C-alpha positions in Angstrom: -5.2 6.7 -1.0 -2.0 7.4 0.9 -4.0 7.2 4.0 -5.8 4.0 3.2 -2.5 2.0 2.5 -1.0 3.6 5.7 -4.1 2.5 7.7 -4.0 -1.1 6.4 -0.1 -1.5 6.9 -0.2 -0.3 10.4 -3.1 -2.8 11.3 -1.1 -5.6 10.0 2.5 -5.1 11.4 4.0 -5.7 14.6 6.2 -2.2 14.4 3.7 0.4 13.0 6.3 3.1 13.8 8.2 1.9 11.0 5.5 1.9 8.4 6.3 4.8 5.8 4.1 5.7 2.9 5.0 8.0 -0.1 2.6 9.1 -2.8 3.9 10.3 -6.1 1.4 11.7 -8.8 2.2 12.1 -12.6 -1.0 13.2 -14.6 -3.8 10.5 -13.9 -1.5 8.1 -12.2 -0.5 7.6 -8.8 2.4 5.4 -7.4 2.1 4.6 -3.8 5.4 3.3 -2.1 5.0 1.4 1.1 8.1 0.7 3.4 7.8 -1.4 6.4 10.4 -2.9 8.8 12.4 -6.0 7.6 10.6 -8.3 10.0 7.1 -7.1 8.8 7.7 -7.6 5.1 6.3 -11.1 5.1 2.9 -10.0 7.0 2.5 -7.1 4.3 3.2 -9.5 1.3 1.2 -12.6 2.9 1.1 -16.1 1.7 1.5 -16.3 -1.9 1.0 -12.5 -2.0 -2.6 -12.4 -1.0 -2.5 -9.6 1.3 -0.5 -7.5 -1.3 -2.9 -8.2 -3.8 -5.9 -7.3 -1.7 -4.2 -4.0 -0.9 -3.6 -3.4 -4.4 -7.4 -4.1 -5.3 -8.5 -1.7 -2.7 -6.3 0.9 -3.9 -7.4 0.4 -7.4 -11.1 0.7 -6.5 -10.3 3.9 -4.3 -8.4 5.3 -7.3 -11.1 4.6 -10.0 -13.7 6.6 -7.8 -11.2 9.7 -8.2 -10.8 9.0 -12.0 -7.0 8.0 -11.2 -4.8 5.0 -11.8 -3.0 3.7 -8.9 -0.2 1.2 -8.4 1.2 0.1 -5.1 5.2 -0.6 -4.8 6.2 -2.6 -1.5 9.8 -1.9 -0.8 
């Protein structure tokens, strides 16, 4: 799941080398933390949060296939 978010984020931003993704597991839940450069935050969030919501939806679908619950945090 970490790889999925990393792939999406690096495809969107202007500075893919600044993309950092961390994954923390606690039982059956997973928290994926995404950190991007300050000039790319708007691109990752999107207009009215649409890009961020789409990334969260894809993450939830991928986690459900593995029987986990996932949450995306954008820093």
